[in-house]
C-alpha positions in Angstrom: 127.1 119.2 113.9 127.2 116.0 112.0 129.7 113.1 111.8 129.8 110.2 109.4 130.4 106.6 110.2 129.8 103.2 108.6 127.8 100.1 109.8 129.0 96.7 108.6 126.1 94.7 107.1 127.6 91.4 106.0 128.7 90.1 102.6 131.0 93.0 102.2 128.2 95.6 102.4 128.9 98.7 104.5 126.1 101.1 105.2 127.1 104.8 105.1 125.6 106.6 108.1 125.6 110.1 109.7 124.8 111.4 113.2 123.7 114.8 114.2 124.1 115.9 117.9 122.3 118.6 119.8 124.3 121.3 121.6 122.8 120.4 125.0 121.9 117.2 126.8 119.8 114.9 124.6 116.2 114.0 125.4 116.0 111.1 123.0 117.3 109.4 119.9 115.7 109.5 116.4 116.7 107.1 113.6 115.8 108.5 110.2 114.9 105.9 107.5 114.6 107.5 104.1 112.6 106.5 101.0 113.3 104.9 97.6 115.5 106.6 95.1 117.0 109.2 97.4 119.6 109.6 100.2 119.8 110.7 103.8 121.4 114.1 103.1 118.1 115.2 101.8 116.9 115.2 105.4 119.4 117.8 106.7 116.7 120.3 107.5 114.5 117.7 109.2 117.5 116.5 111.2 118.3 120.1 112.3 114.7 120.6 113.5 115.0 117.4 115.6 118.4 118.4 116.9 117.0 121.8 117.9 114.4 120.0 119.9 117.0 118.0 121.8 117.2 114.7 119.9 120.4 112.9 118.8 119.7 111.9 115.2 121.1 108.9 113.3 120.5 108.5 109.6 121.9 106.4 106.9 121.8 105.6 103.2 119.9 102.3 102.4 122.0 99.7 100.6 121.9 100.5 96.9 121.4 104.2 97.6 123.6 107.2 98.0 126.9 106.4 99.6 125.8 102.9 100.3 125.7 102.0 96.5 126.9 98.5 96.1 130.2 98.0 94.3 129.7 97.2 90.6 126.0 97.7 90.8 123.7 100.5 89.7 121.8 102.7 92.1 118.7 101.0 93.2 120.2 97.5 92.9 120.0 96.1 96.4 122.0 93.0 95.6 121.3 89.3 96.5 118.5 89.1 99.1 118.6 92.8 99.0 115.2 93.6 100.4 115.6 91.3 103.4 119.1 92.9 103.9 117.6 96.4 103.7 115.0 95.6 106.4 117.7 94.1 108.6 119.9 97.2 108.2 117.3 99.1 110.2 118.0 96.9 113.1 121.8 97.3 112.7 121.5 101.1 112.8 119.0 101.0 115.7 121.5 98.7 117.6 124.3 101.2 116.9 122.2 104.1 118.3 121.1 102.0 121.3 124.7 101.1 122.0 125.6 104.8 122.2 122.5 105.9 124.2 121.1 102.9 126.0 119.1 105.0 128.5 117.3 107.4 126.1 114.0 106.7 124.3 114.4 105.8 120.6 112.0 106.8 117.9 112.0 105.5 114.3 111.0 108.2 111.8 110.6 106.4 108.4 109.5 107.7 105.1 107.9 106.0 102.1 109.9 102.9 101.2 111.6 103.3 104.6 108.2 103.1 106.2 107.4 99.9 104.3 110.7 98.4 105.5 109.9 99.6 109.0 106.6 97.9 109.0 108.4 94.7 108.1 111.1 95.4 110.7 108.3 95.6 113.4 106.8 92.3 112.2 110.2 90.7 112.4 110.5 91.5 116.1 111.8 95.0 115.9 109.2 96.6 118.2 111.1 95.4 121.2 114.0 97.7 120.2 112.1 101.0 119.8 109.9 103.2 121.9 107.8 104.9 119.2 107.5 104.9 115.4 106.5 107.6 112.9 105.5 106.3 109.4 105.6 109.2 106.8 104.2 109.0 103.3 103.1 105.5 104.0 100.4 103.1 103.0 99.3 99.4 103.3 101.2 97.8 100.4 98.8 94.9 100.2 96.2 97.4 99.0 98.6 98.9 96.4 99.9 95.6 95.0 96.9 94.8 92.8 97.6 98.0 90.7 101.2 97.0 90.0 103.1 94.6 87.8 105.5 92.9 90.2 107.5 91.5 87.2 108.5 95.0 86.2 110.9 97.4 87.8 109.3 100.2 89.8 109.1 103.5 88.0 108.6 106.3 90.5 107.2 108.7 87.8 104.1 106.6 87.6 102.8 108.4 90.7 102.8 111.7 88.7 99.6 110.8 86.8 97.2 112.7 89.1 99.1 115.9 88.5 99.1 115.9 84.7 99.8 118.1 82.9 102.9 118.3 85.1 105.9 120.6 85.2 108.3 117.6 85.9 108.0 113.8 86.4 108.2 114.3 90.1 105.6 117.0 90.9 103.9 114.3 93.1 106.7 114.7 95.7 105.9 118.3 96.9 104.2 121.6 96.0 107.6 123.3 96.7 109.1 123.6 93.2 112.6 124.2 94.6 112.5 120.8 96.4 111.3 119.1 93.2 114.0 120.8 91.1 116.7 119.9 93.5 115.5 116.3 93.5 115.4 116.1 89.6 118.9 117.6 89.4 120.4 115.3 92.0 122.2 112.3 90.4 121.5 110.2 93.5 117.7 110.6 93.2 114.9 109.5 91.0 115.4 105.7 90.6 113.4 102.7 91.6 114.8 99.4 93.1 115.6 96.3 91.2 112.7 94.0 90.1 113.6 91.2 92.5 113.8 93.5 95.5 110.6 95.2 94.5 108.8 91.9 94.3 110.2 90.8 97.7 109.1 94.1 99.3 105.4 93.5 98.2 105.4 89.8 99.0 106.7 90.4 102.5 104.3 93.3 103.0 101.3 90.9 102.7 101.9 90.0 106.4 100.6 93.3 107.5 97.1 92.1 106.7 97.6 89.0 109.0 96.3 89.6 112.5 98.5 86.9 114.0 101.6 88.6 112.4 100.6 92.1 113.6 99.9 90.7 117.0 103.6 90.0 117.5 104.2 93.8 117.5 104.3 95.2 121.1 100.6 96.2 121.7 101.5 99.5 123.5 104.0 100.7 120.9 102.9 104.3 119.9 102.7 104.6 116.1 102.0 107.8 114.2 100.9 107.5 110.5 101.5 110.9 108.9 100.6 111.6 105.3 99.4 114.3 102.8 95.9 114.1 101.4 97.3 114.7 97.9 99.9 111.8 98.2 99.2 109.4 95.3 101.0 106.6 97.2 98.2 106.3 99.7 95.4 106.1 97.1 93.5 109.1 98.2 93.7 108.0 101.9 92.2 104.6 101.4 95.5 102.8 101.9 96.2 104.9 105.1 92.9 103.8 106.6 93.7 100.2 105.6 97.1 100.3 107.3 95.6 101.8 110.5 92.9 99.1 110.4 95.4 96.3 109.9 97.4 97.6 112.9 94.4 98.0 115.2 93.0 94.6 114.2 96.3 93.0 115.3 95.8 94.5 118.8 97.9 97.7 118.6 96.5 100.1 121.1 98.1 103.5 120.2 97.8 104.1 116.5 97.4 107.8 115.5 96.7 109.1 111.9 97.6 112.6 110.9 96.5 113.9 107.4 97.9 117.2 106.2 95.6 119.0 103.8 97.1 119.8 100.4 100.4 118.1 101.1 101.8 115.6 98.6 104.2 112.7 99.2 107.1 114.3 101.0 105.4 116.0 103.9 108.7 116.8 105.5 109.7 118.8 102.4 106.3 120.4 101.7 105.4 124.1 101.6 103.9 123.6 105.1 106.8 121.6 106.5 107.2 123.7 109.5 103.6 122.8 110.6 104.3 119.2 109.8 107.5 119.0 111.8 106.0 120.9 114.8 103.1 118.4 114.8 105.5 115.4 114.6 107.6 116.9 117.4 104.6 117.4 119.6 103.5 113.8 119.1 107.0 112.5 119.7 107.3 114.4 123.0 104.0 112.9 124.1 105.0 109.4 123.1 108.3 109.7 125.0 106.6 111.1 128.1 104.0 108.4 128.0 106.7 105.7 127.8 108.6 107.3 130.8 105.4 107.2 132.9 104.9 103.5 132.3 
């Protein structure tokens, strides 16, 4: 079952959120952080898999996305200081989840843009609030930045180039045509974020390459980097290796990389999503058990 609620985020912004509860006693809490140009209801199937494994799941629409669209602004417009606000919203939702379940381990499961925001959340001191982190469809943005024009708005269809000639502009998301078609048909999907917020995201992401900045993250925090080997966002795997190297160079002791063969960007919505979810659930259970033993 799911229930909706809102999280105040200042300046009149209210973040639309949802919670899924298991039918039995919960073993942990997962906070889902979605990607750019989409919304949390696309994660219903993933949330159900987590609930079936005993987790309480909290999810929400980023500001400028889904039901958190800002009044008088287009989808993707995050508003003044929007990127910093979006990163801070992770902490607001985490605090809400912690307040409800203070004694349960809490795991962040963040995809794509959500994973970039989560990296910055951790650099801003967020590692003290969570027990484990999964970064899906992720990369080291400092390695991607040189290929982009930060003075232009982000166009998500640019990632489709490796799949030309393509059936749609979003074949890069998944091999599952039904998933892609549903995304294309969804009026709440398919957009980038405003130029100012996009620039702020990349500028802030440069800190992940600074050892001193990464060293502020709790050294024993378990982090799983999970990607597809056909995901154009990670540059053929190079930007995944770079992210893992940044984290380890900063002193993180528990960084794991999982690469799923043939999978594209949305590994949680791929044709082999059952395999992906089972693998993530196994890793999460180990991370939770490890934390309980310490």
